[in-house]
N, C-alpha and C positions, 0 to 999 in steps of 0.2 A: 297581902297577897295580890290584891288588885293593882296596887301601886307598882309592885315588882313586874307584873305583866305589862303594864303600860310603858315602863322604861324599856323593856325589850322590844316592844312594838315601835317605839320612837327610834330606837337605835337601828332596827332593821330598815325603817323608812329612810333614815339618813344614809345608810350604806347603799341602798338602792338608788337614791338620787345621785350619789357620787359615782356609782357605776355607770349610770346613764350619761352623765356628763363626759366621763372618760371615753365611752363608746362613741359619742358624737364627735369628739375631737379627733379620734383615730380615723373615723370615716372620712372627715374632711381632708385629712392629710393623704389618705389613700386616693381620694378623687383627684387631688392635685398631681400626685405621682402618676396616676393612670393617664391623665390628660397630657402630661409632659411626654410620657413614653409613646402615646398615640401620635403626637406631633412629630416626634423623631421617626416613628415607623412610617408615617406618611411621606416624609422626606426621602427615606431609604427606598420606599416603593417607587417614588417618582424616578429616582436614579436608576433603579433596576428596570423600570419600563423603558426608559430611554435607551439603555444598553441593549435590552431585548429587542426593541424595534430596529436598532441598527443591525443586530445580528440577523434578525428575520429578513431585513431588506437584502443583506448580502446573500443569505441562503436562498431567498426567492429568485435573486438574479441568476445564481448558478443553476437552480432547478429549472427555471423557465427556459434557460438556454437549451437544455436537453429536450424539454417538451416542445420547443419551437422546431428543433431538428426533426423530431419524430413526426410532428404535425405536417411539416413541409414535405417530408418523404411520403406521408400518406396522401396529401393533396396532390402531389405530382404524379404518384403512381396510379391514382384512380383515374379511369377514363370516363369523363363526363359525357353524357348524351346531349343531343341537340336541344338547346333551350333550357338546360338544367344549370343550376348554379353550383360551383365547387365551393362548399363551405368547409373551412378548416375546423378541426376538432379541438382547437385551442380554447382554453377556458381562462377568463380573467385577462382583460387588457392591461390591468395594473396589478402589481404585486399584492397578494393577499385578497384579491377579489375573486369570488367564485361564480360570477355571472358571465354568461356567454355574450360576447360583443355582437350586437345586431345592428345592421345599418339602418339609419333613419330613412324615412320615406323621401325626404328631400335630397338625399345624397345621390350624386350622379352615378348611374350604374356603370360598372367596369366589366365589359363583356369582350371576350376574345373570340373572334370569328375565324373559322377555318373551312376551306372547301376543297373537294377532290373532283377533278374534271378529267374525263377521257374523251378525246376528240380525234376522229379519223378524217383525213383530208385526202384530196386528189393529188395535190402537189405539195410535198413537204417543205421544199425550199421557199416557195412563195408564202406558205402559211407561217413559217418561222420568221420571215421578214415582217409580216403583218403583226405577229405577236410581239416582237421587239418594239415596233412602233407604238403599239397599244400600251405596253408597259411604260414607255417613256412619256406618252401623253397623259397617262393616269397619275403621274407623279410617284410611281412605285419603283422598285428595283428588283433585279434578278439575284436571288440569294444562292441558288444552286442549279447546275445544269449538267446533264449527262446525255451524250449522243450515242446512238446504237444503230448498226446496220447489219442485216442478215439477208439471206437469199430470198426471204419471203416478206421482209418488212424493213422500212426505213423510218426512223423516228427518234424521239428524245423525251426525257423527263425534265420538267422545270419546277422549281420552287420559287414562287413569286410573292413578294411583299408589296401590298398596295395600301393606301390610306383607308382606314376603316370607313370613312365617310363615302368613299367611292367603291366599296366592296361589291354591292349589288350591281352598280352600273358597269363595273369591269366584267363581271360574269355575263351581263347582257350583251355588251359589245363583243365579248369573246364568242358568244353564240351566233352573232351576226356574221362572223367570218364564214367563208365558203367551206362547207364540210360535208362529209358523207354520213357520219353519225356523231351524236353529241350526248354525253352522259355527265351529270353533275350531281353532287350532294354537298350540303353545307351544314355546319353545326356551330353553336355558340356556347361558350363556357362563361358563366357569370362568376367573376372573382371579386365582387364587391365586398363581401364579408371578409375575405382574406385580406383585401387591400386595407379596409378600415382597421382590422385587427393589427396588421403590420404597422400602420401609422401609430396606433395607440402604444404598441410595444416599443416603437422607436422613441416616443416621448418618455416612456417610463425608464428606458435605458439611459437616456440623456440626463434624467434627474439623478439616477444612481451615479452616473459618471461625475456630475457636478458635486455630489456629496463626497464621493471618494477623493476628488481633487481637493476639497476643503479639508478633509481629514488628513490628507498627505501634507498640507501646509502646516497643520497643527502638530503633526507627529514629531517626536523627538528621538525615539528609540529606533535603532537600525532594524530590529525585528519587525516593528510595526510598519516601517517604511517598505520593507520587502513584501510583507503580506498585503499591504494596500496596493503596491505596484502590481502584484500578481492579479489581484481582483480587478484593478483598473484595466489591465491588459485584456482580461477575459471580457469585460463589459464592452470595451472599445471594439474588440473583434466581433462581438455580437451585434454591435451597432452597424458595423460595415456589412455584415451578412444581411441584416434586415434592409439596409439601403440598397444592396445589390438585388434583393428579391423585389423590392418596390420598383426599382428601375426596370427589371425584367418584365414585371406586370405592365408598367407604363408603356414600354416599347411594343409589347404584343397587343395591348389594347389599341394603341394608336395605329398600328399597321397589322392588317389581317393577312393571313397566309393562304395561298392557293397552290395546291399540288396539281400540276397539269401533266398529262401524258398525251403528247401529240405525235401521230404516226401516220404513215402511208403504207398501204398494202401493195406489195410488188407482185406483178403477174409473172408466172413462171415462163421463161423463154423456151419456145419449142426447139427441140433438138433437130438440127439439120440432117436430112437423110444422106447417108453415105453414098457417094457416086463413084463409079469406076473411073480412074484417071484415063485421059485420052492418050493416043499413040505418041503425039509430040511431047506431052507431059511426061510420059514414061521415058522417052529419050533424054529429056532434060534431067530427069531424076537419076538416070544411069550415069550421065556425064558428071553430074554433081557428086554422085557416089564415088566415081573413079577419082575425081579431083580431090575429094576428101581423103581417099586412101593415100594418094600420092603426097598430099600435103602432110598427112599424118606420118608417112614414111620419112620424109625429109625432116620433119620435126624431131622424130626419134633419132635420126642420124646426127642432127646437130646436137641434140642432147647427149648422145653417146660420145661425140667428139669433145664436147665441152667437159664431159666427165673424164675422158681419157687424157686430156692435156697434161695434167700433173704427172701422170705415169710416163707419157711421151717425153716430157722434159727431163725426167730422171734418166730414162733410157738414153737420150741424146748426150746428157752430161757424162754418163759413164760408158756408153757404147762407142762413141767416136774415138776416145783415147785407146780403148781396147782394140778397135778395128785398125787404127794406125799402127799400134804395136804389132798386131798380127801381120799386117802387110809388110812392115819392115823385116820381120822375121822370115817371111817367105822370100823376100828379095835376097837376103843374105844366105839362104840355104843352098842355092846352085853354086855359088862361089866356093863354099866349103867343100862341096862334093867334087869339084874340078881339081882342087889342090890335093886330094887324096889319090895314091896309085891305084890303077885298076886291078881288080882281082882276077886271076887266071880263070879262063872259062873251063868248067868241068868237062865239057864235051871235048874240048881241044886237048886237054891232058889225057883223056882216055884214048884219043886217036894217036897221039904220039906214043902212048904205051903199046898199042897194037903194032905200030911200025917197027918198034924196037924188037918186038917178039918175032916178027917176020925175018928180020936180019939175023 
């Protein structure tokens, strides 16, 4: 009985050992398979990430286009106060970045200066000449001009562009001109943040443009070429818009704007008192009046004759032949009457009848 039990125990031990060996072999094979699949999955993930990055880049390029337009509209519509900076609400100078671009402390400030001046003078013509000379000497130019004259005022409005370095000196020289009253106000708009942001966006768009050009060279399908061409056109349009905005900021930073109203108040002319005309003047007026009447009469007569000439011509053409025909008819009428026998007189016949009755 004990031997029988020992045999079963030995047999169970052998079976357990074989089972353990088989389990270890299958675990090793599973690990090899898992590592192979993991390597393949990593390769697929790399490819998916590359395609995802390209798609995200294209998507960000189109989305940033609309955000730029909205931000520019917001920055242009906002009226900045004196000394304040116009900071655009754009976020992310580069696609995928959520940080707001902030100018470094060492960056040159980009400030647009503008002034409004109202100036009353004694002599508008002399002041206008002095103003034009001052604009020429300052190196600026006249952007817009409008002249106006009324019964009470003579003046004009000027929009002058002067170099930003001479902005303060121009207003100082303007105030030195002879004037009755002088009012001025100035303000500056800091566009440094917008300028830095625009430059960053321009660099990012150029990177996208270069990648699209490289994709276009490698593309072989017509559909891919059309899609890349469309995206490339949008990016290049955005690049030109950003360049135009940067140039606009550069021009307004380099040249400050001064809106000037220059005018002269005119004194009301006193109305001359009405005087009674003198005797000689009254005679002259009467003669002139009669002459005017005679002149007007002859004018009317000449006009009437000129208007009647066509009618007179028709009357002459048809009237002269009719008159000649009538005249010839009158001449022939006595000859006809002479050729006819004379009719007996009624009175004579009655007398002869009475004589016969008496006999």
